[in-house]
C-alpha positions as MATLAB code, in Angstrom:
seq = 'XXXXXXXXXXXXXXXXXXXXXXXXXXXXXXXXXXXXXXXXXXXXXXXXXXXXXXXXXXXXXXXXXXXXXXXXXXXXXXXXXXXXXXXXXXXXXXXXXXXXXXXXXXXXXXXXXXXXXXXXXXXXXXXXXXXXXXXXXXXXXXXX';
ca = [
      -0.060    0.335   -0.250;
       1.644    3.353   -1.063;
       1.989    6.182    1.843;
      -1.453    8.052    0.358;
      -3.474    4.661    0.801;
      -1.983    4.720    4.267;
      -2.459    7.982    5.318;
      -5.862    7.903    3.763;
      -6.852    4.702    5.906;
      -5.672    5.858    8.985;
      -6.765    9.767    8.668;
     -10.839    7.888    7.719;
     -10.023    5.068   10.758;
      -9.497    8.235   13.099;
     -12.240   10.894   11.698;
     -14.917    7.681   12.042;
     -13.816    6.050   15.638;
     -12.503    9.898   17.877;
     -15.246   10.655   18.862;
     -16.384    6.984   20.257;
     -13.531    6.563   22.161;
     -13.449   10.102   23.311;
     -16.759    9.333   25.072;
     -15.940    5.307   25.545;
     -13.282    6.868   27.654;
     -14.735    9.972   29.203;
     -18.336    9.206   29.748;
     -18.262    6.753   32.680;
     -19.006    6.805   36.137;
     -18.637   10.042   38.281;
     -20.013   11.875   34.091;
     -22.215    9.857   32.738;
     -24.685   11.857   33.468;
     -23.304   14.093   30.692;
     -22.179   14.081   26.826;
     -19.666   14.868   25.295;
     -21.041   17.988   23.967;
     -21.431   18.673   27.798;
     -17.801   17.683   27.842;
     -16.463   19.534   25.314;
     -18.899   22.753   26.271;
     -17.071   22.047   29.645;
     -13.590   22.265   28.115;
     -14.600   25.234   26.374;
     -15.305   27.129   29.673;
     -12.024   26.184   30.718;
     -10.702   26.336   35.005;
      -9.351   29.695   34.727;
     -12.067   32.765   34.770;
     -15.495   33.135   34.374;
     -16.655   33.834   30.679;
     -19.546   35.311   29.108;
     -22.061   32.984   26.761;
     -21.263   34.364   23.937;
     -17.464   33.852   24.106;
     -18.575   30.192   25.045;
     -21.246   29.758   22.298;
     -18.578   31.317   19.763;
     -15.676   28.538   20.692;
     -18.522   25.535   20.663;
     -19.945   27.025   17.591;
     -23.302   26.771   18.413;
     -25.575   29.788   19.014;
     -26.648   31.385   22.248;
     -29.820   29.805   22.342;
     -28.609   26.201   22.446;
     -26.147   26.641   24.501;
     -28.984   27.832   26.889;
     -30.896   24.870   26.897;
     -27.221   22.912   27.484;
     -25.912   25.358   29.949;
     -29.367   24.403   31.675;
     -28.373   21.064   31.993;
     -24.953   21.641   33.353;
     -26.101   23.655   36.067;
     -29.291   21.654   36.851;
     -26.047   18.157   37.170;
     -23.616   20.208   39.287;
     -21.297   20.724   36.600;
     -21.278   24.570   36.175;
     -21.588   27.653   38.246;
     -24.062   30.950   36.864;
     -23.506   34.428   38.020;
     -23.667   37.626   37.576;
     -21.072   40.112   36.653;
     -19.385   42.351   39.061;
     -19.508   45.386   36.399;
     -22.523   44.590   34.804;
     -25.100   42.831   36.230;
     -27.718   41.955   32.886;
     -23.872   39.846   32.021;
     -24.227   36.137   33.157;
     -20.854   34.425   33.477;
     -20.221   30.928   33.588;
     -17.918   29.098   35.294;
     -17.200   25.127   36.719;
     -18.422   23.895   39.600;
     -16.402   21.064   41.616;
     -18.002   18.217   39.771;
     -16.992   20.320   36.531;
     -13.761   21.266   37.441;
     -13.000   17.122   38.030;
     -14.917   16.457   34.555;
     -12.603   18.967   32.748;
      -9.088   17.453   34.192;
     -10.405   14.411   32.794;
     -10.526   15.125   29.372;
      -7.106   17.286   29.759;
      -5.951   14.153   31.004;
      -7.005   12.341   27.842;
      -5.404   14.914   25.350;
      -2.369   14.528   27.055;
      -2.705   10.927   26.723;
      -3.584   11.478   22.972;
      -0.797   13.334   22.049;
       2.005   11.575   24.093;
       0.814    8.135   22.040;
       1.603   10.103   18.597;
       4.782   11.925   19.644;
       5.524    8.469   20.741;
       8.693    6.989   18.244;
       9.245   10.652   16.930;
      12.036   12.460   17.850;
      11.427   16.279   17.850;
      12.063   17.371   13.824;
       9.474   14.657   13.525;
       6.726   16.356   15.725;
       7.359   19.287   14.219;
       6.612   17.856   10.663;
       3.631   15.979   12.163;
       2.457   19.334   13.766;
       2.574   21.562   10.645;
       0.723   18.579    8.664;
      -1.850   18.609   10.991;
      -2.073   22.841   10.622;
      -2.288   21.747    6.817;
      -5.890   19.885    7.746;
      -6.392   22.295   10.124;
      -6.498   24.981    7.895;
      -8.204   22.789    5.259;
     -11.517   22.120    7.063;
     -11.297   25.786    7.712;
     -12.423   26.360    3.490;
     -14.361   23.278    3.221;
];
């Protein structure tokens, strides 16, 4: 099999199975009450400063209305907290509750292990080539 066919086979497999594998690894035990979409919202919120709904919606790629529905469920389940901005009481800020921070850390750990597996057996120069190839793919997806 030539290199084009090999790369195509690997990419198709990754695209078809990545979310399933990620879900099977993350959505279990303590976090079985949320979806992978919820986990990606938690990732967008992050464990830093609180964010407004518009910035989270932009990061996740959904409307504020769609995000509001998901956010209501995450609040009920104890993953996120809504607070009012001290500067402008009309602005609602979202941050992670303790359970949300644990989910965020589990997701971050999964990504760290995934990157470590990708880099395994590669030297620094090969990692830079791999990173550039991934950037090229990301840029291609922005155009289609």
